[in-house]
N, C-alpha and C positions, 0 to 999 in steps of 0.2 A: 748389902750396901747399894748395889745397882737397882735392886727391886724397890728399895725405899726411895731412892732418887726419882725413879719413874712414877711411883705412887704420889710422892709429894708434888711432882710437876703436874700430874693430871689433876690433883686436888686443887692446886693453885690456879690452874686454868679454868676449872669449873667455878671457882669462887670469884674470879675476875675475867669473865668470858670476853668482854669488849677489849680489854687490854691485851689479852692473849691473842685474840683474832687480829688486832692491829699489828702486833709483833710478828705473827705468822705471815700476814700479807706483806708487810714491809720487808721481811727477810726473803720471801719468795720473789718479790719484784727485784730486789737487789741482786740476788743470785741469777735471776733470769737475764737481767741486763749484762751482768758480768760474763756469764756463760756465752751469751750471744757475741760479745766482743771477742772472747776467747776462740769461739768457733770460726768467726770471720778471719781472725788472725792466723789460726792454726791451719785453715784450709789452704793458705798460700804456700805452705811448705810440706804438708803431709802427703804421703804417697796416694795418688789418685790415678787409676787406670784411665788413659794409657800412658801416664807419667808415673809408673809404679816405682821407678828407680831415681826419684828426685834427689835422694841423698848422694847419688853418684853422677848426676848429670850437670854439666857446666855449659854456659851459653856465651858465645861471642855474638853480640847483637848489633853493634853500631860502629861507624867510622866518623871521626871528627878531626878536621884539619884546620889549622890557622895559618895566617900569612906570616912570613919571616921578614918581610920588607918593613923598613922603618916608616912609621906613619900610616901603615896599612893595617887596620884592625879587622879586616874581613875574616870570616870563618865559615866553614861549611860542615854540615853533619847530616847523616842519613844512615840507612841500612848499608850493608856490605854488598859488594859485587861478588860474583863467584871467584874472580881472580884474587881480590883482597882477602876474602874468606879463606881461600886455600893457602895464601902466603902466610897469614897470621895464625891459622889454627889447624892446618892440615898435618896429619901424621906426627902429632906430638908424642913424646915418650910418656907412658903412663895412661894413654888413651887407647881403649880397645877398639872403638869405632866412633866415627864422627860423620855428621850428616849436614848437608846444606839444604835449607828449606826456606820458603817464604813465611816470615813470622807474622805478617799482616794478612788476616783473612779478607777475601774480596767476595762481594756478592756477584753471582754470575747466573745467567739464565740456563736452565737445564730442561730439555724437552725430549720426550719420546714421541715417535711418529703417531700423529692423530690424537695427541693428548695435550692438555693445557701446560704451558711452561711454568716452572717453579724457580723462584729465586733462592739459591742455596749458597752456603759458605764454601768457598773453594780454597785449596792450598796446593801450591806446587812444591814438589820435593824431589830429592834424588832417591836412588834405590836403597841407600843405607838408612833412610828415615825409619823404615820398618824394623830396624835392628835396635835403634836407640829408644824408640817408643813402642810399647807393647800393645798395639791395636789388636783386638781379637777378631780374626777372620771367621765369619759364619758361613761363607761360601767363597769359592774361587781362591785366588792367590794375589800377593802383591806384585807390582812390576819390579823387574830386576834390571841389572846393568845391560844384559843382552837385549832386553826389550827396548830400553832407552836408546842404545846404540843403533838399533835397527830402525828407529824413528817411528815405531808403531804408535798409532793414535789410540791409547788405552786410558781407562779411568777406573778408579776404585770409588765406590759409593758407600755411604752409611746405610744401615737398615732403614732409617727414617726417610732418606732420600729415595730409596728403592720403592717404599710404600707410596711416597708422594708423586714420584715421576712415572714409574713403571707400573705401579699398582699390582705387584706380583710378589712372590716369595723370593728370598735371596738366591736360592738355587735356580729359579727360573730366570733371574736377571742376568746370570752369567752368559756372555756371548751376545747379548742384545746390544743394539746401537742406540745411543742417545746423542743429541746435539748439545754440546757444551759451548756456550757462546757462539752458536751457529756452526761449530765445527763438529763433524760426526766422530764419535769415539766409541770404542767397544768396551763394555763392562767386563773386567777380568776378575774383579774381587768385590766382596761386600764385607764391611767391618761392622762390628757391634756399635750401636749409638754411643757416642762419647760425650762427656760433660764439657761445657765451655769453660769450666773452672780449670781444666787442663789446657791453658791458653796456648801453649806452644805446639801441642799435638792435635788440638781440636780441629775438626773439619767434617763436612758432609760430602764434599767432592775432592778427591785427591788425584792430581795429575803429575806426570814426570816433568821435570825441567828438561827441555830439549838439550841434546848433547852439545850443540853449537851455540847455545844461548848463554851469554855471560851475565845476564840479568843486571846490566849496568845502565847508568844514566849518561851524564855528560862525559865522564872519563872512566878509567878502569877501576877506580877505587870505590865509588859510590854506586849503590844498586838497591835491590829489594829483598835481599836474603839475609839470613842469620845462620849461625852454626850451633848445633847441639852435639856435645861430646860426652861419651860414657866412659868414666874413669875405670881403670883396671883395679882389681882388688889389691890393696897395698899401696896404691898411688895416693899422693896427698894433693890437696888443693894448692898449697904453696909451691909445690914442685911444678905444677902445670902453669901457674901464674908467672913463675920465674922464667920459663921458656917463652911465654907469650911476650913478656916485657922485653926480652932480648930481641924478639922478632920485630917489635915496635921500634927499637933502636936501629935495627937494620933498615926498616922501612923509612925511617926518618933520614937516614943517610942517602937512600935511593931517591928521595923526594927533594933533595937540596936544589937540584936544577930547576925545579918548578917554583922555588921560593915559597914553599909551604912545608909544614911538618905535621905529623899526626899527634893527636893528644891521647895519652894513655889513661883511660878511665877505670883502671883496676880490673880490666877484663882478663879472662872470662869471669862471668858472674856465677855464683852458686844460686840455688833456687830462691833464697831469701833476697839476695841482691837483685836478681832478675825481676822478682815480683814488685820491687820498690823502684825500679828504673823509671824515671819520670820523663826522660827525653834522650835524644841521641848525643847531646853535647853536655851532659852532666854525669857526675859519679853518684850512684845510689848511696844515700846516707842511712845505712841500716841501723846504726847506733841511735840516731835521732828518732827513727821510727819505733825502736824498742822502748825508748824513754817515753815517747808519747803514749804508747799502749799501756805501759806500766802506770803512768800518771793517771790515765783514764780509769784504769782498774781501781787504783787507790781512791779516786774520787767516788766511784760507784760503791765502794765499801765504806768510806769514811762518812759521807753524807747521811745514809740511812742509819749508820751506827750512832751518830750523834743524836738523831731523832729518837732512836730506840733506847738510848741510854736514859733519857728522861722518863720513858715509860717503865723501864726496869727500876729506876729509882722510886717511882710512884708505887710500883708493885711491891717492892721490898718494905716500904713504910708500913704496909698492912701486916707485915710479919715481924715487926720490931719486938713484940713481946715474946714470940716464939724463939727468936734469935737470942733474947735475953735469958730465957730458960736454958737453952743449950749452953750458953756461956757460964751460967750459974752451976751447971752440972759438969763443968770441966772442959768443954769444947774449946779448942784453941782458935785464935783468930785465923790461922792458916787453914784449919779444917773448915771453918765457916765459909771462908772465901772459896775453897775448892768445891764445897757442896753447892753453893749458890751458882758458881760457874758451871758445874755439871748439870744442875737443873735447867739453867738457861740454855745450855748447849743442846739439851733435848728439844727445846722449843725451836732453837735456831736450826738444828739439823732437820726437823720436820718441815720448817719453812724452806730450807735449802733444797730438800728433795722435791718439794712441790715446784720450786723455781727451776730446778734442773729438768724435771719432766716437762715443764712448760716451755723451756728453751728448746728441748729436743723436738717436741711436737711442732713448735713454731718453725724450727729450721726445716723440718720434714715437709710441712704443708705450705710454708711461705718462703721457700728457699729463693724464689725469684726476687722477692722483696728484701730478704735478709742479705743476699749476696749481689744486689744490684750494683752494676759497674764493674764486677769482676768477671763477667762472662760475655755473652753475646750483647754488644752495644745496642742492637736493634730490639732486644728482648723478644725476638722471634723464636729463639730456641730455648727450651726449658733448661734450667740449670741441672736437673737430675742429680741432686746431691747424693753421693754414695753413702750407704749405711755406715761405713767405717769412718766417715767424717763426723758422725753423730755419736756412735757407740764406740768409744775408745777409752783406754785407761786414763789418758791425760785429762779428759773432760771430768771423769769421776773424781780423780785425785784433786784437781783444782776446785771442784765443787765442795768437797769435804774440807779442804784447806781453807777455802774462803769462809765457810761456816765457822770454822775454828777462830779465824781472825776476827770475823764479825762478832762472834761471841765475846772475845776478849775486849774488843773496842766498845761494845755496847754495855757489857755487864761488869767489866773489870773494876772500874771506879765505884759504881754503886755497891758492888759486893764488898769492896775494901772498906767503904764508909760504914756499911751495915755491920761489919765484923768489929769495928772499933767502938761501937756503942757499949757503954758500961752496963753490966747486967742489972744493977739497981735502977738506973735511969730507964732502961728498956722496959722493966716490969712495971714502972709507974705509968707508962703510956697505955 
């Protein structure tokens, strides 16, 4: 049966090469576009080193306050200060480790003695940053609490930063002095180059937040830091959010004297919510984003399916007599429909595989274009899309599922119409 379907499909393609080629190309383009959308969407939440534990990491990102005075509609929003980050997210039950870090990368001049300065992405963190995010150290070590408390001027660089600034191996970089923003600092560690797609952990220059720096602006609540928390095994997202909501209520009570109150924006965020956070004074609308993605995928499948349906109808007209003979020899309408769908699925699957391979090659070679806006805003740092972002079972599953749906949409009605032709009328044509 399978062999006959394959033979019939190949024979039909040879007999109508133009129609077959257009069907293959149309399917390939449809799957290519859909897989590209899927990859872009999937990369927001899938594990990416150094954010390998994305399914367990939660983020406290912003502070938003509004006035409680009648007639005063003023509001303020920004990142957190160290104080507010600690009050809202410090030592929660169900959290194994939490880290305070600057979530916004800053360009900074880094220069070795006698060499040209380089502009690199810097990130200030506490010592627990290295426990939440799994940066791979290729030389040296991370800074710890003792180093920060001692006020040592130390820095951790990426491999790329070492090549660009010191022009040496990671091992040779350890112990050398570089000027970071005109301040001399000693290199104590070198981490493997990391992708900007891991936006919370990405960096080329890592420095400790000084012990006595609250990282705040005009008051104790607003600043320039965020919090990343690693949930314990068995802990639930709702359990953590319930505790944070209670702390917001306590903070609101403490702020009454200032005639202001904090706005709870459903923090902390999981990876999906954090990736869809559009500002410090809004709540991420993940359901709306899911619906938009689903609608886009349906359009990418429906439009080519409608076009290919006409091609399939045309192709089946040439087989009217053949279908009539099968009906005359007892083939049921259901069997005819299944055979035609199976034959068309072979063509669709072939086009789908071509589209899948095209999307993978495109994502690998043109990742900076495909994922523009999700990484380094200056486009100075390559995306370096990890191989597991391209080769994973979800991509293959959705590719095959899409081919199946596309096959039903494009061939379902033509196959049903073809099966309903009366054998006598079919043999007259």
